[in-house]
C-alpha positions in Angstrom: -13.1 -7.8 26.8 -10.5 -7.4 29.6 -10.4 -3.9 31.1 -6.6 -4.0 31.1 -5.1 -2.5 28.0 -2.5 -4.5 26.2 0.5 -3.2 24.3 3.2 -4.7 22.2 6.5 -3.0 21.8 9.0 -4.4 19.2 12.7 -4.2 20.0 11.9 -3.6 23.6 14.7 -5.5 25.4 16.8 -2.3 25.6 17.1 1.4 24.8 14.1 3.4 23.7 11.9 0.3 23.2 12.5 -0.8 26.8 11.7 2.7 28.1 8.5 2.8 26.0 7.5 -0.5 27.5 8.3 0.9 31.0 6.3 4.0 30.3 3.2 2.2 29.1 3.6 -0.2 32.0 3.6 2.7 34.5 0.3 3.8 33.0 -1.2 0.4 33.8 -0.8 -1.3 30.4 0.1 -5.0 30.3 3.1 -4.9 28.0 4.3 -7.5 25.5 8.1 -7.1 25.3 9.1 -8.0 21.7 12.7 -9.0 21.1 14.5 -11.6 18.9 17.2 -12.5 21.5 15.4 -14.6 24.1 18.1 -14.2 26.8 17.9 -10.4 26.6 14.1 -10.7 26.4 13.9 -12.6 29.6 16.2 -10.2 31.3 14.2 -7.2 30.2 10.9 -8.8 31.3 12.3 -9.6 34.7 13.6 -6.0 35.1 10.3 -4.6 34.1 8.4 -6.9 36.5 10.8 -5.9 39.3 9.8 -2.3 38.6 6.1 -3.2 38.9 5.2 -3.5 35.2 2.9 -6.3 34.1 5.2 -7.5 31.4 5.3 -10.7 29.3 7.9 -11.8 26.8 7.1 -12.0 23.0 9.9 -13.7 21.1 9.8 -11.7 17.9 12.1 -11.3 14.8 10.3 -8.7 12.7 12.1 -10.0 9.6 10.6 -13.5 9.8 7.0 -14.4 8.8 6.9 -17.4 11.1 8.2 -15.5 14.1 5.7 -12.7 13.6 2.8 -15.1 13.1 3.8 -16.9 16.3 3.9 -13.6 18.2 0.4 -12.8 17.1 -0.8 -16.2 18.2 0.9 -15.7 21.6 -0.8 -12.4 22.2 -4.1 -14.0 21.1 -3.6 -16.6 23.8 -2.3 -14.2 26.4 -4.8 -11.4 26.0 -7.2 -11.9 23.1 -6.8 -8.4 21.8 -4.2 -5.6 21.4 -4.7 -1.9 22.2 -1.3 -0.5 21.3 1.4 -1.5 18.8 4.7 0.3 18.9 6.9 -0.6 15.9 10.2 0.3 17.5 12.6 -2.3 16.2 15.1 -0.8 13.8 18.6 -0.9 12.6 21.0 1.6 11.1 22.9 -0.8 8.9 26.6 -0.9 8.4 28.3 2.5 8.5 31.6 4.0 7.5 33.7 6.7 9.0 31.8 9.3 11.1 28.7 7.0 11.3 27.9 7.7 7.6 26.7 5.8 4.6 28.0 7.2 1.3 25.5 6.6 -1.5 28.2 6.5 -4.1 29.9 3.5 -2.6 27.0 1.9 -0.7 26.6 -1.9 -0.8 23.1 -2.7 -1.9 22.9 -5.6 0.5 23.2 -3.0 3.3 20.1 -1.2 1.9 18.2 -4.5 1.6 19.0 -5.4 5.2 17.9 -2.0 6.6 14.7 -2.0 4.6 13.9 -5.6 5.7 13.8 -4.5 9.3 12.8 -0.8 9.2 10.1 -1.0 6.6 9.1 -4.5 5.7 9.3 -5.5 9.3 6.9 -2.8 10.3 4.4 -3.8 7.6 4.8 -7.5 8.5 4.1 -6.9 12.2 1.4 -4.4 11.7 -0.6 -6.6 9.3 -0.3 -9.6 11.6 -1.5 -7.6 14.6 -4.4 -5.7 12.9 -7.0 -8.4 13.7 -6.1 -8.1 17.4 -6.1 -4.3 17.2 -9.5 -4.2 15.6 -10.9 -5.8 18.8 -9.8 -2.8 20.8 -12.0 0.2 21.6 -9.1 2.6 21.1 -6.3 1.0 19.0 -3.1 2.9 18.5 -0.1 2.3 16.3 3.1 4.2 16.7 6.0 3.8 14.2 9.3 4.9 15.6 11.0 6.9 12.8 13.7 9.6 12.7 13.9 13.2 11.7 16.6 11.9 9.2 13.6 10.7 7.3 12.3 14.2 6.8 12.9 15.1 3.2 12.2 18.7 4.0 14.9 18.9 6.6 17.4 16.8 4.6 17.1 19.1 1.6 17.5 22.3 3.6 21.1 23.4 3.6 20.5 25.7 6.6 19.5 22.8 8.8 22.1 20.7 10.5 21.0 17.1 9.9 24.1 15.1 10.7 26.0 12.7 8.4 24.8 11.3 5.1 23.0 8.1 5.8 22.1 6.7 2.4 20.5 3.5 3.7 19.1 4.4 7.1 17.6 7.9 6.3 15.7 6.8 3.2 14.4 3.8 5.1 12.7 6.2 7.6 11.3 8.3 4.7 9.9 5.1 3.3 8.5 4.2 6.8 6.9 7.7 7.0 5.3 7.2 3.6 3.9 3.8 4.6 2.5 5.3 7.8 0.5 7.8 5.7 -0.8 5.0 3.5 -2.0 3.1 6.6 -3.7 6.2 7.9 -5.5 6.7 4.6 -6.6 3.0 4.5 -7.7 3.0 8.1 -9.4 6.5 8.0 -12.9 5.1 8.5 -11.8 3.0 11.6 -10.9 3.9 15.2 -7.3 3.1 14.6 -4.9 6.0 15.0 -1.4 5.6 13.5 1.5 8.1 13.6 5.2 8.2 13.1 7.5 9.7 15.8 11.1 10.8 16.1 12.5 10.2 19.6 15.4 12.6 19.0 19.1 12.0 19.1 19.1 9.4 21.8 22.3 7.6 23.0 21.6 4.0 22.2 23.4 1.0 20.7 22.0 1.9 17.3 24.2 5.0 17.1 27.2 3.9 19.2 25.7 5.6 22.2 26.2 9.0 20.6 23.4 11.5 21.5 22.4 14.1 24.0 19.1 12.5 25.0 18.4 9.6 27.3 16.2 6.6 26.3 13.7 7.8 28.9 13.5 11.2 27.2 13.2 9.5 23.8 10.3 7.4 25.0 8.1 10.3 26.1 6.5 11.2 22.8 6.1 7.6 21.6 4.2 6.9 24.9 2.1 10.0 24.4 1.1 8.9 20.9 0.4 5.4 22.0 -2.2 6.8 24.5 -3.8 9.5 22.4 -7.5 10.3 23.0 -10.0 9.1 20.4 -10.0 12.5 18.7 -6.3 12.5 18.4 -4.3 13.0 15.2 -3.5 10.2 12.7 -1.2 10.0 9.7 1.3 12.6 11.1 4.9 12.8 12.1 5.9 14.1 15.5 8.8 15.0 17.8 8.7 16.4 21.3 8.2 20.0 20.0 5.3 19.1 17.6 4.9 18.1 14.0 7.9 17.4 11.8 7.6 18.3 8.1 7.6 15.4 5.7 
């Protein structure tokens, strides 16, 4: 097995995903940059390489079975194994005034579209990459979630949690629940899987509204992607520690 560790980051052509790729690259990982737009993908790979990162492009639409299978085959050819999978690709879905999603008027197609990327996409990619991850001596999976998925925080009237997001927020609750189920299923393996909230980062997903930079948002995902063998699994983190479910 190659000594160089291999990582795949989905949705890595911009924003938090790009900075996660850059952070892992700075630690010596060879990074597969996953993105569905091939032009933006090529631009991101060139930028990362110019910064000294050993990056390669992985055309990847997490909503498509064929695309995901092709991505797994590409990594098989490029590296033969995978050490880190960061499921970062995500969408907010169509929003109304104030970047909100009113559950009383919500178009069900919006919910379906959000779940297809934020939940089913994660399952699709994770399962396709598991055979490659099982070949690693220290495999790690990081699911990029949001504190909006915390039912504890959402239900607490004393905590400011932002606008009602009736499609996006439940998709992250669903993702958190799926993360726990993977952790249970993989408990007797060396695969560690955790969910992470990068914080309110100014990116295209939220119209560049946020107090944190993508670099700041990438810090904890990178830490979870490089956990020691005795690190936690099946938990939900932010910069300050564990987030309640």
